[in-house]
C-alpha positions as CSV (number, residue, x, y, z in Angstrom):
1,M,-24.0,46.3,85.1
2,K,-23.2,44.9,81.7
3,A,-25.8,42.5,80.2
4,R,-24.6,39.0,79.3
5,R,-25.1,37.8,75.8
6,F,-25.9,34.2,75.1
7,S,-25.6,32.3,71.8
8,T,-28.7,31.0,70.1
9,A,-27.5,27.4,70.6
10,F,-27.0,28.0,74.3
11,V,-30.5,29.4,74.7
12,A,-32.0,26.5,72.7
13,A,-30.1,24.0,74.9
14,A,-31.2,25.7,78.1
15,L,-34.9,25.7,77.0
16,L,-34.7,22.0,76.2
17,L,-33.2,21.2,79.6
18,M,-35.9,23.3,81.3
19,S,-38.7,21.5,79.4
20,G,-37.2,18.1,79.9
21,S,-37.3,17.5,76.2
22,V,-34.7,15.6,74.2
23,V,-34.2,16.1,70.5
24,A,-33.1,12.8,68.9
25,Q,-30.3,12.8,66.5
26,T,-30.9,11.2,63.1
27,K,-29.0,9.9,60.1
28,Q,-30.0,9.0,56.6
29,H,-31.9,5.7,56.2
30,P,-29.6,3.0,54.8
31,A,-31.9,3.0,51.7
32,Y,-31.8,6.8,51.3
33,D,-30.4,6.7,47.8
34,Q,-33.0,4.3,46.5
35,M,-35.8,6.2,48.4
36,L,-34.7,9.5,46.9
37,R,-34.5,7.9,43.4
38,A,-38.1,6.5,43.7
39,A,-39.4,9.9,44.8
40,Q,-37.6,11.6,41.9
41,H,-39.1,9.1,39.5
42,T,-42.6,9.8,40.9
43,Q,-42.0,13.6,40.7
44,R,-41.0,13.3,37.0
45,A,-44.1,11.2,36.2
46,S,-46.3,13.6,38.1
47,R,-45.0,16.6,36.1
48,E,-45.7,14.8,32.8
49,I,-49.3,14.2,33.9
50,Y,-49.6,17.9,34.9
51,L,-48.4,19.0,31.4
52,V,-50.8,16.6,29.7
53,K,-53.8,17.8,31.7
54,H,-52.8,21.4,31.2
55,R,-52.9,20.8,27.4
56,L,-56.2,19.1,27.7
57,G,-57.7,21.8,30.0
58,L,-58.3,19.3,32.8
59,L,-56.3,20.9,35.6
60,N,-58.2,21.4,38.9
61,Q,-56.3,24.6,39.6
62,A,-58.3,25.6,42.7
63,D,-57.4,22.4,44.6
64,D,-54.2,21.1,43.0
65,V,-52.2,23.9,44.7
66,N,-48.9,22.0,44.3
67,R,-49.4,21.5,40.6
68,T,-49.1,17.7,40.7
69,G,-51.7,16.8,38.0
70,L,-52.9,14.1,40.3
71,L,-56.1,15.6,41.5
72,G,-59.4,15.3,39.7
73,E,-62.7,17.1,40.3
74,E,-65.0,16.9,43.3
75,Y,-67.9,15.3,41.3
76,T,-68.0,13.9,37.7
77,Q,-69.9,11.2,36.0
78,L,-67.1,8.8,37.1
79,T,-67.3,9.7,40.8
80,T,-68.3,6.7,42.9
81,T,-68.2,8.0,46.5
82,P,-67.3,11.3,48.3
83,G,-63.6,11.9,49.0
84,Y,-61.7,14.1,51.3
85,I,-59.5,16.7,49.6
86,I,-56.9,16.8,52.4
87,A,-56.2,13.1,52.0
88,K,-56.2,13.3,48.2
89,R,-53.7,16.1,48.2
90,T,-51.5,14.5,50.8
91,A,-51.3,11.4,48.7
92,T,-49.8,13.3,45.8
93,N,-46.5,13.8,47.8
94,P,-43.7,11.9,46.0
95,D,-42.2,11.1,49.4
96,F,-44.8,8.3,49.6
97,S,-42.7,6.5,47.0
98,A,-39.6,6.8,49.4
99,Y,-41.8,5.4,52.2
100,L,-42.8,2.4,50.1
101,V,-39.3,1.7,49.2
102,R,-38.4,1.7,52.8
103,L,-41.3,-0.7,53.7
104,L,-40.7,-3.0,50.8
105,R,-37.0,-3.3,51.5
106,E,-37.8,-4.5,55.0
107,Q,-39.7,-7.5,53.5
108,D,-36.6,-8.9,51.8
109,L,-38.4,-9.2,48.5
110,D,-36.4,-10.0,45.4
111,S,-36.9,-10.5,41.7
112,G,-38.0,-14.1,42.3
113,D,-41.1,-12.9,44.3
114,T,-44.3,-11.8,42.8
115,V,-46.4,-9.1,44.4
116,L,-50.1,-8.6,43.7
117,V,-51.0,-4.9,43.4
118,T,-54.6,-3.8,43.4
119,M,-55.5,-0.1,42.7
120,T,-58.5,2.1,42.2
121,G,-58.8,5.5,40.6
122,S,-59.4,7.1,44.0
123,L,-55.8,7.6,44.9
124,P,-53.7,8.2,41.8
125,G,-50.9,9.7,43.9
126,L,-50.4,6.6,45.9
127,N,-50.8,4.4,42.8
128,L,-48.0,6.3,41.1
129,A,-45.8,6.2,44.2
130,L,-46.2,2.5,44.5
131,L,-45.4,1.7,40.8
132,C,-42.3,3.9,41.0
133,A,-41.2,2.2,44.2
134,L,-41.7,-1.3,42.7
135,E,-39.7,-0.4,39.6
136,T,-36.9,1.2,41.7
137,L,-36.6,-2.1,43.6
138,D,-37.1,-4.3,40.5
139,I,-39.9,-6.2,42.2
140,P,-42.3,-7.9,39.7
141,A,-46.0,-7.4,40.2
142,F,-49.3,-8.5,38.8
143,R,-51.4,-5.3,38.7
144,V,-55.2,-4.9,38.8
145,A,-56.8,-1.5,38.5
146,S,-60.4,-0.5,38.9
147,L,-61.7,2.7,37.1
148,G,-64.2,4.1,39.5
149,A,-62.9,7.0,41.6
150,S,-64.0,8.9,44.6
151,S,-63.9,12.7,44.7
152,Y,-60.7,14.4,43.6
153,G,-59.3,11.1,42.3
154,A,-58.7,10.1,38.7
155,N,-62.4,10.8,38.0
156,Q,-62.2,12.7,34.8
157,L,-63.3,10.6,31.9
158,A,-60.6,11.9,29.6
159,M,-57.9,11.1,32.2
160,T,-58.8,8.0,34.1
161,W,-56.2,6.0,35.9
162,I,-55.5,3.9,32.8
163,D,-55.2,7.1,30.7
164,I,-52.5,8.2,33.2
165,E,-50.8,4.8,33.0
166,D,-50.9,4.9,29.2
167,V,-49.4,8.4,29.0
168,L,-46.6,7.4,31.4
169,A,-45.8,4.1,29.6
170,R,-45.7,5.8,26.2
171,E,-43.3,8.4,27.5
172,G,-41.1,5.8,29.1
173,L,-41.8,7.0,32.6
174,I,-43.2,3.6,33.8
175,E,-42.2,0.2,32.5
176,C,-45.6,-1.6,32.8
177,R,-49.3,-0.9,32.7
178,S,-52.0,-2.7,34.6
179,D,-52.5,-6.4,33.6
180,L,-56.2,-6.4,34.3
181,V,-58.9,-3.7,34.6
182,T,-62.4,-3.6,36.2
183,L,-65.0,-0.9,36.2
184,G,-65.0,-0.4,40.0
185,G,-67.9,1.2,41.7
186,T,-70.4,-0.7,43.7
187,G,-69.7,-4.5,43.4
188,D,-66.8,-3.7,41.1
189,I,-69.1,-4.0,38.2
190,G,-69.7,-0.3,37.7
191,G,-72.5,0.2,40.2
192,G,-73.3,3.8,40.7
193,I,-71.7,4.8,37.4
194,P,-74.1,5.9,34.7
195,Q,-74.7,3.3,31.9
196,E,-73.4,5.8,29.2
197,T,-70.2,6.3,31.2
198,R,-69.7,2.5,31.7
199,E,-69.9,2.1,27.9
200,E,-67.4,4.8,27.4
201,L,-65.1,3.0,29.8
202,R,-65.5,-0.2,27.9
203,L,-64.5,1.5,24.7
204,K,-61.6,3.2,26.4
205,C,-60.2,-0.2,27.6
206,A,-60.5,-1.6,24.1
207,R,-58.9,1.4,22.5
208,L,-55.9,1.4,24.9
209,G,-55.5,-2.3,24.9
210,Y,-56.5,-3.1,28.5
211,P,-58.2,-6.4,29.3
212,L,-61.5,-5.7,31.1
213,L,-63.0,-8.1,33.6
214,E,-66.8,-7.6,33.7
215,A,-69.1,-10.3,35.0
216,G,-72.9,-10.2,35.2
217,N,-73.1,-9.6,39.0
218,T,-70.9,-9.1,42.0
219,S,-70.7,-12.7,43.0
220,E,-69.6,-13.8,39.5
221,Q,-67.1,-10.9,39.4
222,Y,-65.7,-12.0,42.7
223,E,-65.3,-15.6,41.6
224,E,-63.8,-14.7,38.2
225,R,-61.3,-12.3,39.9
226,L,-60.2,-15.1,42.3
227,A,-59.8,-17.5,39.4
228,L,-57.7,-15.1,37.4
229,L,-55.5,-14.2,40.4
230,G,-54.9,-17.9,41.3
231,D,-53.7,-19.3,44.6
232,P,-52.9,-16.5,47.1
233,R,-49.9,-18.5,48.2
234,G,-48.3,-17.8,44.8
235,Y,-47.7,-14.2,45.9
236,A,-45.2,-12.9,48.5
237,L,-47.4,-9.9,49.3
238,L,-50.7,-8.2,48.5
239,I,-50.6,-4.4,48.2
240,N,-54.0,-2.8,48.1
241,V,-54.5,0.8,47.3
242,G,-58.0,2.3,47.9
243,G,-61.3,0.8,48.8
244,N,-62.4,-1.5,46.0
245,H,-65.5,-3.4,47.0
246,L,-64.3,-6.9,46.0
247,M,-60.9,-6.3,47.7
248,L,-62.2,-5.1,51.1
249,G,-65.7,-6.7,51.0
250,T,-69.0,-4.9,51.2
251,G,-69.2,-4.7,55.0
252,P,-67.7,-2.1,57.3
253,E,-64.9,-4.4,58.4
254,G,-62.8,-3.8,55.3
255,R,-62.9,0.0,55.6
256,E,-61.9,-0.4,59.2
257,L,-58.7,-2.3,58.4
258,P,-55.7,-0.2,59.5
259,G,-53.3,1.3,57.0
260,G,-49.9,-0.3,56.8
261,F,-48.8,-3.9,57.1
262,I,-51.2,-6.6,58.3
263,R,-49.0,-9.6,59.0
264,P,-50.2,-13.2,59.6
265,G,-49.8,-14.1,63.2
266,S,-49.9,-10.5,64.5
267,D,-52.6,-9.1,66.8
268,T,-54.0,-7.1,64.0
269,W,-54.3,-10.2,61.8
270,Q,-56.0,-12.1,64.6
271,R,-58.7,-9.4,64.8
272,V,-59.0,-9.3,61.0
273,V,-59.5,-13.0,60.5
274,S,-62.1,-13.2,63.3
275,T,-64.3,-10.7,61.5
276,H,-63.9,-12.0,58.0
277,T,-66.9,-10.9,55.9
278,G,-65.6,-11.5,52.4
279,G,-63.2,-9.7,50.2
280,V,-60.0,-10.7,48.5
281,V,-57.8,-9.0,51.1
282,F,-59.3,-11.4,53.7
283,D,-58.8,-14.4,51.5
284,F,-55.1,-13.6,51.2
285,L,-54.8,-13.1,55.0
286,H,-56.5,-16.4,55.6
287,A,-54.0,-18.0,53.3
288,G,-51.1,-16.6,55.3
289,V,-50.1,-13.9,52.8
290,P,-49.2,-10.5,54.4
291,V,-51.1,-7.4,53.2
292,L,-49.9,-3.8,52.8
293,N,-53.1,-1.8,53.0
294,L,-52.7,1.7,51.6
295,L,-55.7,3.5,52.8
296,H,-56.4,6.1,55.6
297,V,-53.8,8.5,53.9
298,E,-53.4,11.0,56.8
299,E,-52.7,8.2,59.3
300,L,-50.2,6.6,56.9
301,A,-48.5,10.0,56.4
302,E,-48.1,10.6,60.1
303,L,-46.8,7.1,60.7
304,A,-44.3,7.5,57.8
305,G,-43.0,11.0,58.8
306,I,-44.6,12.6,55.8
307,P,-46.3,16.0,56.3
308,V,-50.1,16.2,55.9
309,D,-51.3,18.5,53.1
310,P,-48.2,20.8,52.9
311,T,-48.0,23.7,50.5
312,P,-45.5,23.7,48.9
313,L,-44.4,20.1,48.9
314,P,-41.2,19.7,50.8
315,R,-37.9,19.3,48.9
316,L,-37.3,15.7,48.2
317,G,-35.0,13.9,50.6
318,T,-35.7,16.2,53.5
319,S,-38.8,14.8,55.3
320,P,-38.4,12.6,58.4
321,V,-39.3,9.5,56.3
322,Y,-35.8,9.5,54.9
323,F,-34.1,9.4,58.3
324,V,-33.7,7.1,61.3
325,E,-32.8,7.9,64.8
326,I,-29.2,7.3,65.9
327,P,-29.3,4.8,68.8
């Protein structure tokens, strides 16, 4: 008896029917072109930082397996807290910029809206993805950066987050640098960072032309930051990257905030405001301003359709984040 031959497509379809599974069809997201442009922008900027760090002998070749230039060392004099290498490496994927374009477009923001952006040195990959997304969409932002960094972040004293910004701005790869800088660390006043290192950071801010906010204690730092930022209702959105103490507060509640959007009136928002323990993020939520919380990187990646810790990084424009299901 002659054996029957089946096509690969036939076999695959039969297996799906047997398993009861259905593969959804997809199409490019309506913002695909902008998303891809933002990711390409991020990739170009990342390559520039890689080349600069290579010349300076600052590459973490053992851990930066995708050669992004956006990973620091495990521990340096600038390291404030332990960090998780899987999350830090995942955050270097330029596809996060595409994801942020997708999210921000859904907010109907325009050039008349102002966004407050707060960043730390802990997640330089997400910082860069966000800046490129904002510039792709031409959304104005007031930017505050803190210099402390957890493990594998921008924790090399010769290449802090503001050094990265400065390089990219001078090379024309980003349009704007941060408007305000703090030391970060415990209390956002450099707690946990050696005194000698804090002094070097002060000198760096002066040399690069960054205004440094540094009050005498955490309470004064908090009040001065609020005064400089002004009424939360003057912003359309707060985007927070990382775990700055004054942004999330000093209690566990801030670190337990979910990644992604926290919208006034939502169930998440109701839980957040009922446990308010201080922190600028909570102040904005109480004022009715939505917050995009960019923390818990692996959860964000899975939510977005971005692979966790891939090697090599996927070709831009191919990850699920760029596509939507066909109804």
